[in-house]
C-alpha positions in Angstrom: 1.0 184.4 104.9 3.2 181.3 105.2 2.5 178.0 103.8 1.2 175.4 106.2 0.5 171.7 105.8 -1.9 169.8 108.0 -1.9 166.0 107.8 -3.8 163.6 110.1 -2.6 160.0 110.0 -3.5 156.9 111.9 -0.6 154.8 112.9 -0.5 151.4 114.6 2.7 152.2 116.4 1.8 153.9 119.6 5.3 154.8 120.5 5.5 157.9 118.2 4.8 160.1 121.3 5.8 158.9 124.6 3.0 160.7 126.4 0.4 159.1 124.1 1.7 155.5 124.4 0.1 155.0 127.8 -3.4 156.0 126.6 -6.2 153.4 126.6 -6.0 150.6 124.0 -9.4 151.7 122.5 -7.6 154.5 120.9 -5.7 152.4 118.4 -3.3 155.0 117.3 -1.8 158.3 118.0 -2.0 161.4 115.8 1.1 162.4 114.1 1.2 166.1 113.3 3.3 167.1 110.3 3.8 170.8 109.6 5.9 172.6 107.1 6.3 176.3 106.6 7.4 177.3 103.1 9.1 180.5 102.5 7.7 180.6 99.1 4.3 182.1 99.1 2.6 180.3 96.4 3.4 176.7 95.5 1.9 174.6 98.2 2.2 171.0 97.1 1.2 169.5 100.4 -0.7 166.3 99.7 0.8 163.7 102.1 1.3 160.3 100.5 1.7 157.3 102.8 2.2 153.7 102.1 0.2 152.6 105.1 -3.1 150.9 104.8 -4.9 153.1 107.3 -4.2 156.6 106.3 -6.5 159.5 106.0 -6.0 163.2 106.1 -6.6 166.7 104.9 -4.3 169.1 103.1 -4.1 172.8 102.9 -3.6 174.3 99.4 -2.9 177.6 97.9 -3.8 177.4 94.2 -3.2 180.6 92.3 -5.5 179.4 89.5 -8.5 178.0 91.2 -8.4 179.9 94.4 -6.1 182.8 94.1 -5.2 185.7 96.5 -3.6 183.3 99.0 -6.9 181.9 100.1 -6.9 178.9 102.4 -8.3 175.9 100.5 -8.8 172.7 102.5 -9.0 169.7 100.4 -9.9 166.4 101.9 -7.7 163.4 101.0 -10.1 160.9 102.5 -13.3 160.9 104.5 -12.7 162.5 107.9 -15.5 163.1 110.4 -14.7 166.4 112.0 -16.2 167.0 115.4 -18.0 170.1 116.6 -15.7 172.8 118.0 -17.3 172.6 121.4 -16.3 169.0 122.0 -14.2 169.0 125.1 -12.8 165.6 124.4 -10.3 167.0 122.0 -7.4 168.4 124.0 -3.7 168.7 123.5 -2.0 168.4 120.1 -4.6 166.1 118.6 -7.5 168.3 119.5 -5.7 171.5 118.3 -5.0 170.1 114.9 -8.5 168.7 114.5 -10.1 172.0 115.5 -7.8 173.9 113.2 -8.8 171.7 110.3 -12.4 172.2 111.2 -12.1 176.0 111.2 -10.2 176.1 107.9 -12.9 173.9 106.3 -15.5 176.3 107.6 -14.0 179.6 106.4 -12.9 178.5 102.9 -16.3 178.4 101.4 -17.2 181.8 102.8 -14.1 183.4 101.4 -14.7 181.9 98.0 -18.3 183.1 97.9 -17.4 186.6 99.1 -14.7 187.1 96.5 -16.9 185.8 93.7 -19.6 188.2 94.8 -17.1 191.0 94.6 -16.3 190.1 91.0 -20.0 190.1 90.2 -20.5 193.5 91.8 -17.6 194.9 89.7 -19.4 193.7 86.6 -22.8 195.1 87.7 -21.2 198.5 88.5 -19.4 198.5 85.1 -22.6 197.7 83.1 -24.6 200.3 85.0 -22.1 203.0 84.4 -21.7 202.2 80.7 -25.5 201.9 80.1 -26.1 205.2 81.9 -23.3 207.0 79.9 -24.5 205.8 76.5 -28.2 206.5 77.3 -27.2 210.1 78.3 -25.2 210.6 75.1 -28.1 209.2 73.0 -30.4 211.6 74.7 -28.1 214.6 73.9 -27.0 213.3 70.5 -28.9 216.0 68.6 -27.1 218.7 70.5 -23.8 217.0 69.9 -23.8 216.2 66.2 -26.8 218.1 64.8 -27.8 215.1 62.8 -31.0 213.0 63.0 -29.6 209.8 64.5 -31.7 206.8 65.3 -33.1 206.3 68.8 -30.6 204.5 71.1 -28.0 204.9 68.4 -25.1 203.9 70.7 -27.0 202.0 73.4 -28.6 199.5 71.1 -25.5 197.9 69.5 -23.8 197.9 73.0 -26.6 195.9 74.6 -27.0 193.5 71.6 -23.3 192.7 71.6 -23.3 192.3 75.3 -26.2 189.8 75.3 -24.9 187.8 72.4 -21.3 187.6 73.8 -22.6 186.4 77.2 -24.7 183.7 75.5 -21.9 182.6 73.2 -19.6 182.2 76.1 -21.7 179.3 77.4 -21.1 177.5 74.2 -17.5 178.4 73.5 -16.0 177.9 77.0 -16.9 174.2 77.3 -15.8 173.6 73.7 -12.4 175.2 74.4 -12.1 173.2 77.6 -12.9 169.9 75.9 -10.4 170.6 73.1 -7.7 171.3 75.7 -7.4 174.9 74.5 -5.9 176.0 77.8 -3.8 178.9 78.9 -1.1 178.0 81.4 -0.4 181.4 82.9 1.2 182.5 86.0 -1.5 184.2 87.9 0.0 186.5 90.5 3.5 186.0 89.2 5.3 187.4 92.3 3.1 185.3 94.6 3.1 182.0 93.0 6.1 180.4 91.2 4.0 177.5 89.9 1.5 177.3 87.1 -2.1 177.2 88.2 -4.9 175.1 86.9 -5.3 175.5 83.2 -8.1 177.9 82.1 -9.8 177.7 78.7 -8.3 180.4 76.4 -8.8 182.2 73.1 -12.0 183.8 74.3 -11.5 186.5 71.7 -12.5 184.0 69.1 -16.1 184.4 70.1 -16.6 188.0 71.3 -14.5 189.8 68.7 -16.5 188.6 65.7 -19.8 189.3 67.6 -18.7 192.9 68.1 -17.7 193.3 64.5 -20.9 191.7 63.1 -23.2 193.7 65.3 -21.5 196.9 64.3 -21.8 196.2 60.6 -25.4 195.3 61.0 -26.1 198.8 62.4 -24.2 200.8 59.8 -24.3 200.9 56.0 -22.1 198.4 54.1 -20.2 201.1 52.3 -19.0 202.8 55.5 -15.3 203.3 54.8 -14.4 204.0 58.4 -16.0 200.8 59.7 -14.6 198.7 56.9 -11.1 200.0 57.7 -11.6 199.4 61.4 -12.8 195.9 60.7 -9.8 195.0 58.6 -7.2 196.2 61.0 -9.0 194.6 64.0 -9.1 191.3 62.2 -5.4 191.6 61.2 -4.4 192.1 64.8 -6.7 189.3 65.9 -4.9 186.9 63.5 -1.5 188.0 64.8 -2.7 187.2 68.3 -4.3 184.0 67.2 -1.0 182.8 65.8 0.7 183.6 69.0 -1.9 181.8 71.1 -1.7 178.7 68.9 2.1 178.6 69.3 1.8 179.0 73.1 -0.5 175.9 73.3 2.5 173.8 72.6 4.5 175.3 75.5 7.6 174.9 73.3 9.6 178.1 72.9 11.1 176.9 69.7 7.7 176.9 68.0 6.5 180.3 69.3 6.1 183.2 66.9 9.2 185.4 67.4 8.5 188.8 68.8 10.1 190.6 65.9 7.7 188.9 63.5 4.7 190.1 65.5 6.2 193.6 65.6 6.8 193.5 61.8 3.3 192.4 61.0 1.8 195.1 63.3 4.0 197.8 61.8 3.1 196.7 58.2 -0.6 196.8 59.2 -0.2 200.3 60.5 1.6 201.5 57.3 -1.1 199.8 55.2 -3.8 201.5 57.1 -2.2 204.9 56.7 -1.9 204.4 52.9 -5.5 203.3 52.8 -6.6 206.2 55.0 -5.1 208.6 52.5 -7.3 207.4 49.7 -10.4 206.4 51.7 -13.5 208.6 51.7 -14.4 208.8 55.4 -17.3 211.0 56.2 -16.0 213.8 58.4 -16.9 217.5 58.9 -13.4 218.5 57.7 -12.3 218.8 54.1 -8.7 217.9 54.9 -7.2 214.6 56.1 -4.6 213.9 58.8 -6.1 216.4 61.2 -5.9 216.0 64.9 -8.6 218.0 66.9 -7.1 219.7 70.0 -9.0 221.1 72.9 -9.8 224.8 72.8 -8.2 227.2 72.2 -5.7 225.2 70.1 -8.1 224.1 67.3 -7.0 221.7 64.6 -3.4 220.4 64.0 -2.4 219.3 60.6 0.0 216.4 61.1 0.9 215.5 57.5 3.3 212.6 57.4 3.7 212.6 61.2 0.2 211.1 61.2 1.7 207.8 59.9 4.2 207.8 62.8 1.4 208.6 65.3 -0.9 206.0 64.0 1.8 203.3 63.9 2.9 204.0 67.4 -0.6 203.8 68.7 -1.3 200.5 66.9 1.8 198.9 68.4 1.4 200.3 71.9 -2.3 199.6 72.3 -2.0 195.9 71.4 0.9 195.4 73.8 -0.7 197.5 76.5 -3.9 195.5 76.5 -1.9 192.3 76.6 0.1 193.4 79.6 -3.1 194.3 81.5 -4.7 191.0 80.8 -3.3 189.4 83.9 -6.2 189.5 86.3 -9.8 188.3 85.9 -11.9 191.0 84.3 -9.2 193.7 84.3 -8.3 194.0 80.6 -11.9 193.4 79.3 -13.5 196.0 81.6 -10.9 198.7 81.1 -11.1 198.1 77.3 -14.9 198.4 77.4 -14.6 201.7 79.2 -11.9 203.0 76.8 -13.8 202.0 73.7 -17.0 203.7 75.1 -15.1 207.0 75.9 -13.4 207.0 72.5 -16.8 206.3 70.8 -18.3 209.3 72.5 -15.4 211.5 71.5 -15.6 210.4 67.9 -19.4 210.8 67.6 -19.2 214.4 66.0 -16.4 213.3 63.6 -17.7 209.9 62.4 -20.8 208.6 64.0 -20.5 205.2 62.3 -17.1 204.6 64.0 -18.9 205.3 67.3 -21.3 202.5 66.6 -18.3 200.2 65.9 -16.7 201.3 69.2 -19.8 200.8 71.4 -20.5 197.4 69.7 -16.9 196.2 70.6 -17.4 197.6 74.1 -20.6 195.6 74.5 -18.8 192.5 73.3 -16.2 193.0 76.0 -18.9 193.5 78.6 -20.6 190.3 77.6 -17.3 188.5 77.7 -16.8 189.7 81.3 -19.8 187.6 82.3 -17.4 184.6 81.9 -14.1 186.4 82.6 -14.9 188.2 85.8 -13.3 187.1 89.1 -13.2 183.3 89.0 -12.8 183.4 85.3 -14.0 180.4 83.3 -12.2 181.6 80.1 -9.5 184.2 79.2 -9.4 186.3 76.1 -5.9 185.4 75.0 -3.8 187.5 72.7 -6.3 187.0 69.9 -8.6 189.2 72.0 -6.1 191.6 73.5 -4.4 192.4 70.2 -7.8 192.9 68.4 -9.0 195.3 71.1 -5.8 197.3 70.8 -6.1 197.4 67.1 -9.8 198.6 67.4 -8.8 201.4 69.7 -6.0 202.5 67.5 -8.1 202.4 64.4 -10.9 204.4 65.8 -8.5 207.1 66.9 -6.6 207.1 63.6 -9.8 207.4 61.5 -11.2 210.2 63.6 -8.0 211.9 64.7 -9.0 211.5 68.4 -5.5 210.5 69.6 -5.7 212.7 72.8 -9.0 211.2 74.0 -7.7 207.7 73.2 -4.6 208.4 75.3 -6.7 209.6 78.2 -9.3 206.8 78.0 -6.6 204.1 77.6 -4.3 205.6 80.3 -4.3 202.3 82.2 -2.8 200.5 79.2 -0.3 203.2 78.5 0.8 203.4 82.1 1.4 199.7 82.3 3.4 199.8 79.0 5.4 202.9 80.2 6.4 201.2 83.4 7.6 198.2 81.6 9.7 200.3 79.2 11.2 202.5 82.0 11.9 199.6 84.3 15.3 198.7 82.7 16.8 202.2 82.6 15.5 203.0 86.1 17.0 199.9 87.5 20.4 200.7 85.9 20.3 204.2 87.2 19.5 203.0 90.8 22.3 200.4 90.5 24.7 203.2 89.4 23.7 205.5 92.3 23.6 202.9 95.1 26.3 200.5 93.8 24.0 197.5 94.3 21.0 196.0 92.5 18.0 198.2 93.3 14.6 197.9 91.6 12.1 200.6 91.0 9.3 198.0 91.2 9.9 194.5 92.3 7.7 193.1 89.6 5.8 194.2 86.5 3.1 194.8 85.3 2.0 197.0 88.2 -1.1 194.9 89.1 1.3 192.1 90.1 3.1 194.6 92.3 -0.1 195.3 94.1 -0.7 191.6 94.5 2.7 191.3 96.0 1.7 193.9 98.7 -1.4 191.9 99.5 -4.1 193.8 97.7 -6.8 191.3 96.7 -7.6 190.7 93.0 -11.2 192.1 93.0 -10.1 195.3 94.7 -7.4 195.9 92.1 -9.9 195.4 89.3 -12.5 197.6 91.1 -9.9 200.4 91.5 -8.9 200.2 87.8 -12.6 200.4 86.9 -13.2 203.4 89.0 -10.2 205.2 87.6 -11.1 204.3 84.1 -14.7 205.6 84.6 -13.4 209.1 85.4 -11.0 208.9 82.4 -13.8 207.8 80.1 -15.9 210.8 81.0 -12.9 213.1 80.6 -12.0 211.6 77.3 -15.5 211.9 75.9 -15.8 215.5 77.1 -12.5 216.6 75.6 -13.4 214.9 72.3 -16.7 216.6 72.1 -15.3 220.1 72.9 -12.4 219.5 70.5 -14.6 218.6 67.6 
């Protein structure tokens, strides 16, 4: 799709077009048609400014923030009365440009409504799947854990967190907007080189605490597993919050260096491992640092390698969720599915951790009410880092690293492609002698955007894939325990 500018302008000088100069005097001016075709696919700054007293017009925009996916957006510069398309009086160049403007103005609203409905349908499908999955697990909970769990043990915290997060978003989003807490991100990086309209940010500040509080309300206060998961989640949230605050200034000199974030996350992982060695977490096993494997492998005693595994997971999960947080509803929906699958897998090991996981999943689902396609707020790194820390902590406390890897495959895949991009590019350059790229841009959802795949379809595809991975992760966790 190429950029196009349409400007209608009255002029008192009738000599602009020779063929129009001889027209009757009642038509005071001719119509000058200004068109421009930009090779760049995204930044259409096409408002025509004229010093004349009698100027009016319309301009065609492509805004990656307000209307993304290269949609045609017709913005009226001044009042223009467009005729009906069947009016035969509009012929030639003047009639063509007027009818084109009429058609663009007619289709824009329909496209916007259609895409917004697709984002809503993605949310409805996600909620229906998660509610069905958790209700089924609650129905079979006695066969799974052989313990007298409360009714709707996993479904209740999920639904409560979802409702509270959805309601809290109506309060937090306007406050963040009024305080100019905006996130200037490049949406569709390969498609648009310009920054889009600022979107309220730091949505993790309202849905992460809700998920934690609801979980602690449904479990005992002396639950070591939930206490540890809460501490690590909050530490990662603070790291992300510092990064978000530094990004508000748009000054690279004031941003938190990446090595400092890496150091804090590593220290948090080491602290968690030390705490885990002395904590009394209720599990069916008498030994710690065990990793349940699918049959016929049984249990694997990791020993000190458990520290390495837990630290790698904590670092990779936070970064992976951050990388995926590039499209409306993508990171939140995939994280909700991953948390639900991991919660089902951890149910036989530590049922209280499962409550924590489903509560966080419900908070993500409620956040999607505002973050779905045409997002009114984004989670920011305070949310993505906290979700990554929650996933890593649940896996470390229960030993369910394999189910976590499966349920979070979207995050790991994005991270793996980013890590492998540099060596793959160097290898291709060495083989071909010229610069070759394995992928033209990363993360991979930007690559799909580059090929013309619309944002709601990318998110829907990620949801469908994550649904299958969630069921697989939960099943492997149950048979491994």
